[in-house]
N, C-alpha and C positions, 0 to 999 in steps of 0.2 A: 483729858488731853486737849490742849488748845487747838482751835480750828484755824487753819492757815489758808491763804489764797491757793496754795498748791493743792490742798485737800478739795477745795471747791472745783479747781480745774480738773482734777483727776477723778472726781466722783463719777460713778457709773450706776445707772438704774436698770433694773431688770424690766424686760417687757411684760406687760400684763398678760395674764392667761387668756386664751381664746374665749371670746364671749364677754369679756369684761372691758369696760371703757378705760382708755388711757390717754395721756396728753401727747400732743404732737412732738416728736423728737427734736425737730428743728427749733420750735418755739422754746422748749425746755433748755436746749443748748444755748440759745441766745440769751435767755434769762440768766442762766448760770454765768455766762460771760459778763453780763452786767453786774451780777453780784460779786464776781471775782474782782472786776475793776474797781467797784466801789469799796470793797473790802480792803484791797491793797491801798487805795487812796486814804481810807480812814486810818490804817496802820501807819502809813507814812506820815500823815498829819499828826497822829498820836506820838510817833517817835520824835517829830519835830518839836511838838509841845514839850515833850520830856527833856529834849536837849535845851530848849529855852529855859525850862525850869531849873535845869542843872547849872546853867550859867549864872543864875541868881542865888545858887546855894540851896535850891529846893527842887523837887520833882513832883509835878501834879499827879494826883491820884485820879484814875479814870472813873467815870460815872457808873452808876448801877442801872444800866438801861435794860430794856426788855429783850434785846437781842442776845441770845445765848452764846453766839460766836465770840462776843467781847468779854464774857464773864471771867475767864482765866486771867486775861490781861488786866482787867479792872481789879481783881483781887490782889494780883501781884503789885500793881501800882499803889493800891491802898495800903498794903503792908509796908512798902518802902516809905511811903509818906508818914506812916505812924512811927517807924523806926527813926526817921530824921526829925520828928517833931521836937524832941528835947534840944537838939542842936540848934534848931531855929529859934527856940525861946532864949537861948543864951546869946545869940548873935545880935539881939536888939529888937525893939518894937518896930522900927521902920522896915527892916528886912522881913520881919514876920508879916507885916501888913502887905508888903509887896508880894510875898510868896502866896499869901492867902488870896489876894486879888488874881494872881496868875492861876492859882488852883481853881478858883471859881470860874474864871474865863475859860480855862481848859475844860472844866466839867460842863459848862454851858455849851461850848463848841462841840464837844463830843456828844452830848445829849442831842443837840440839834442835828448833827450829821447822822447819828444813829437813827433818830426819828425819821429823818428824810429818807435814809436808806430803807428803813422798814416800810415807810409809806409807799416808796417807789416799788419795793418788792411786792407789797400787797396789791398795788395798782397793776403791776405787770402780771401778777398771778391772776387777778380778777379779769384783766383783759384777755389773758390766754384762755381762761376758762370760758369767758363769754364768746371769744372767737371760736373755740372748739365746739361749744354748744351750737353756735350759728352754723358752723360748717356741717355738723351732724344733722341739724334741722334742714339745712339746704339740701344736703345729700338725700335725706329721707324724702323731702318734698319732690326732688328731681326723680328719685326712684319711683315714688307713687305716680307721678305724672307719666313717666315712661311706661309703667305697668298699665295705667289706665289707657294710654294711647295704644299700646300693644293689644290690650283686650278689645278696644273699639275696632282696631284694624282687623283683628282676628274674627270678630263677630261680623264685620262687613264682608270679609272674604267668604265666610261661611254662608252668609245670606245670599251673596252673589252665586256661590256654587249651588245652593239649593234652588234658586230661581232658574239658573241655567239647566240644572238637572230636570226640573219640572217642565221647562220649555222643550227640552229634548224628548222627554217622555211623551208629552202631548203631541209633538210632531210625529214621533214614531207611531203612536196610536192612530193619529189621523191617516198617516200613510198606510198603516195596516188595514184600517177601515176601507180606504180607497181601493187597495189591492184586493181585499176580500170581496168588496162590492163588484169590482171588475171580473174577478174569478167567478162569482155567482152569476153575473150576467152572461159570461162566456159559457158557463156550465149549462145555463138555461137554453142558450142558443144551440149548443151542441146537442142537448137532449131533444130539443125540438127538431133539429136536423136529422138526428137518429130516428126519431119517430116518423118523420116524413119519408126517410129512406125505407123504413120498415113498411109503411103504408104503400109506398111505390112498389116494394118487393112483393107484397101480398097481391096488389092489383096486377102487377106484371105476371106473377105466377098464375093468377086466375085467368087473365087474358091468354097467356101462353097455353094453359091447359085447355081452355075453350077452343083455341085455334087448332091445337093438336087433335083434340077430340073431333072437331069438324073435319079435319083432314082425314082422320081414320074413318069417319063415316063415309066420306067421299070415296075413299079407297074401297071400303066394303061395298058401296053401291056400284062402283065400276066393276068390281070382281064378279058380282052377281049378274050384271047386265051383259057381260061378254058372251056367254053361250047363246043368249037370245039374239044378240047382234049377228052372230055368225049365220043364223037361219034367216034373217031378214035380208031384204035387198040392201045393197050398199048405200044407197041414198038415204033410206030411212034410218039406218044405224048412225050415220054421220050426223043427222039432224038431232037425234036424241043425245049423242055425246056432247054436241055443242050446247044443248039446253042444260045438261047436268054440270058442266064446268062452272066453278064459282067465278063471280066477277070480282076483279081486284079494285 
């Protein structure tokens, strides 16, 4: 089945499966537009050459180029030229020579245009492949750079967090040590004060006991001296009582 510009225009490619590489859709569409335009131009030029060949009583046969899209048209033109060859031989040597030159010119022109189109297609395909590979490489490089930057930033934040945590821990330990030291000092002071109070209590109890005992002895002494005082003269008794009273 011959390939037409409409076939090139309407062709649709499937997207590659996930994970496999594919070409950029915009670049492929642009390339197909170029192929369609060049293909239409070659067909128009081929038709023009055929018309010019018909005016001289002959139709040029297309060349056998490498482009598979022109093979049906080439075969058809070659068959037509073969069928009309006997008629050309009868029309005379001049017309045959002219038709042969026209056929050679048409063949050369077609070969040149087909070769140029194929070279341009190969060049565009190579450019598209190179551009795609460059884009993939650039994207990969950018991704690696972003990943390395993110890793470096993450490590920096982690290091800062560790440093800050260590500083907070050291500060808390220092404050704890200071607080514990202050509590120990206060505890020692309180224990010393308690001990002093206990010593004062013991001494106070001892002095109070001694004082009470001395008072009791004085009372006992006074009680035993009262009967004798009643028998003595009043003056003698008053002198003894004055002598027995404790001095403050």
